[in-house]
N, C-alpha and C positions, 0 to 999 in steps of 0.2 A: 609586256608585249609577248606576243606568241606566234610562232611560224609553225607551219606543218609543212615538212617536206621542202623548206626553204621558202615558202610562199607565206607572207604576212596575213594574218586572220584578222578580219575587220569585226569589231564588235560594235553595236549600237545600244542605245538606252531607250526603254519605255519611259513615258512621262514621269513616272513615279521614281525613276532612277535604277529599275530592274535592268539587267543585262539581257539583250537580245542578240541571239546568234542564229544565223541563216546557215543551215547544215550543207546547202549545196556547195558553197566554197570549200567545206571540208572534203566533200565527194570529189570534186574537181581536182583537190590537191592530192588526196591519197591515191588516186588513179596514176599519178605521174611516176611513181616509184613502185617496183615490185616486190622487194625483199621485205620491208617493213615500214612503219609509219615513224618518222623522226619528228619530234615535238622540241621545239628550241623555246625555253622559257627565259625571259629576261625580266626580272621583278623591276616594276616602276611605282605599284602601289598595290594594297592588299586585294583590290579588285582583281588583279592578275590571277590571283589564286582561285577565285571563283570560276574565272575565264577557263583556267587550266582544267578544273573539274568538268565544265561543260564539254570542252573539247574531248577529254578522255572518255567520258560516259558516252558521248554520241559515237565515238570510234568503236567503243565496245559492242554497241548495238549494230553497227552497220559493216564491220569488217572483222575477219578472223586473224588477221595479220598481228604479227608482235608489235608492240609501241614502245620506242625508246624515247626517253626524255633526257634532254641536255639542259643543265642548269647553268647559265653564264655566271650568276653569283647567288650564292645561297642566301635568301632573306633570312634575318634574325640571327645571323652567324654569331653575333656578339652575345646574344642571351644563351649561351650555351652551359648554363649551370644555374643552380637556384642559390641566389646571394640575398640573405636576409629574407624580406618579404617580396622581392622581385620574382616575377614569374618565369618559370623555365620554358621561355616561349619557342625555342628552337625546337624542343621536343615535340611539342604539340603541333607546330607546323610540319615536322618530319612524319609525324603520326598521320597528319591529314594527307600528305603526298603519298605515304605507304598504303593509305586507304584506296588509292586510285590504281594500285597494282599494275605498275608500269613493269614491262619485262626487264628492263635495265634503265638505270638511272647514272648519269655522268655528270660530276660536279666540277666546274673549273676552279681550281685553286681554292680549295675550302678552308676558311679562316681557322678551323681547328679540326682535329680528329674526332670531335664528338659528333659532327655532321655526318661524317663518313660511317660512324657506328650505327647512328640512328637510322639512317636510310637503308631500305631493303635493296638487294642487287645493286649495289652502289660500286661505282668505279670512279677513282680521282683522276682528273686531268691536270697535271702539274705544268703549268705553262710559264713559270718564272724563268726558266732557262732560255726559252725562246724570246722572252721580252728583253731579258738581259743582252742577248746576243743582238738583237736589233738596235738596242740603245748603244751598245758598245761600237757598232758601225757608224752610228749617227754622229757621235762625239769624238771618234777617234781614241777610244780608250786602248791604252797600252797594257796588256795583260800581265806584262813583267815588271812595270813600274808604277802603274796607278793602283788604286785601292777600291776595294768593296767594303761597304759598311753594313753591318746587320743591326738594326735597331736594338734587338733583344735576343735572348737565348732562342726563342721560338723561330725567328727568322734565320738564324745560324743554323738550326737543326733542319729547317725546310731547304735552305739554299746552299749549305755548306759543301756541297759536292760539286760545284761549279768549275773547281780546279783553278781558282784565283789565288796565287801565292800570298799576296798582301791582303790579308783579311783584319778587319776591326770589328769589334763587337761592342754593344752599348748595354749597360744595366741600368735600369730605371726603376725609381719607386715612384707609384702612383698613389695619390689620395682615392680611397675607394669610394668615399662620399661625394667629391667634387669632380672626379675623373681627371683633375689636372696632375701633371707630373710634379713631384716634390724635388726630385734629384735625377741626374742622370750621369753616369761615368763611362768614359770610353777607354777600352782596354787596348792597348798598341801604341805604336808611334807612326808618324807620317813624314816621309821625305817632304820637306817644305815645297810647295807649289804644285804638287802632284793632283791630278784629278781624283775625285772620290764619287763613287756611285753608291747611294743609299738603297737598298734593294728590300722591299717588304711586299705583303699581299694586299694590305688593306689601308686606306687612308680616309679620314673623316675630314675634319678642319685643318689637320696637318701639325697640330702642336708637337707631337713627338718628332717630327722631321725638323722643325725649327729649333727645338732644343738640342737635337742630335748636331745640326749644322753649325750652331754656336760653339759647341765643344770641339768639332773637327778644325773650325777656323782657328780656335785657340793652339790647336796642335800643328798649326801651318798649312792645312789644306788649300789648295787652289780652287779651282771651279768645282763646285758640288752638283751633283744631278740626282734627282729622285726617281726611280723607276718602281712603280707600285701596280700591281695587277688590277684591283678593284679601286676605283676613286669615286667618292661621293660627291654630289654637287656642292656640298658644304665647303669643300676646299677652296672655293672662290670666295667665300666669306671669312676664311681664315687669314693668317699673317703671309702665308706663302707668296700670294700675287704681288703685296708691296715690299716684300723683302729682298735685300741683295745677297742673302746668305745662300740661297738656292738659285741656281742659274737657270735650271730648266726641269720641268716635271714631265715625265713620260708615262702614260697609262693606257688601258684599253678601253673599248666601248662597252665592257661588261656591265657598267652601271649608267655612266653618263654618256650622252650621245654627241655632245658638241662642247668645244672649250669656249669659255667666255673670257679668257685671258690668253695673250700671245705666250705666256710663260709655260701654258699647259698644253702640251701635245698628246692628241689621241691617236693611238695606233690601232687601227682596224684588227679585229680578230676573228675575221671571217675565215672560216675554215678550221680554225683551232680546235673547235668542239668536235669535228669530224675526224677521228684519229682511228688508226688501225688498232684492233683490241690487243695485238701483242705490245703495244707501247703503252697500254694502261696499267694503272696500279688497281687492281681489284680488292674492294674491301667488302667482303660478303659477311 
């Protein structure tokens, strides 16, 4: 899905499947704002990358304004290195976006620093703090008594400056061939019955969070909540919806558009990507 200056761009297809774009809607949209063109990119399929190219090339030919790209979730973030014979897909996708020569690129909650290093003129939008604050209000989180859990050292590094005194950290060993978790250890103790919020940036089927919740319950946790910025549709096919281990999941609409289970609540991220530049982390 692509928006130009907050207006949704509609794409059609020719009979053979080729993408058809009417440039008039782009002209109507870019005339709405005076400073620059803001392109919002929400990945839903690889077709979106071709659509992004068409939009940017047309803007290059019809306006001399700067064009800014906002990426709600960077596609192929997991493929951030070469492992065995697996292709370093993230690098190739970043190369493609770089070839379009956006004046600035803003990435919401990048899964790893590799994305930020590979994209030109890149700024990081760290929205985990905002998500945690919204979730805290919804569940009545007591910052002095309740707990926050980071599933791994990466999450702790990303969110460890939230100022929550009661922190727990997980250390997991994953089978690189199957992707399944072989073991998970939780470092820290819990006052029995207290709430715990699991905070992370990305969820697929939710296996890591189920394994984490099992360990947290063994330590005496009360209600366990999951706050995750990016959540794939596959979470509804995992164990979380049918399990009593996690009371509620909170995520944004950076990937999925609607919830298919009452346990999963989507918090609109409208406006999160439009930040003042002095609030951003530049990665040049």
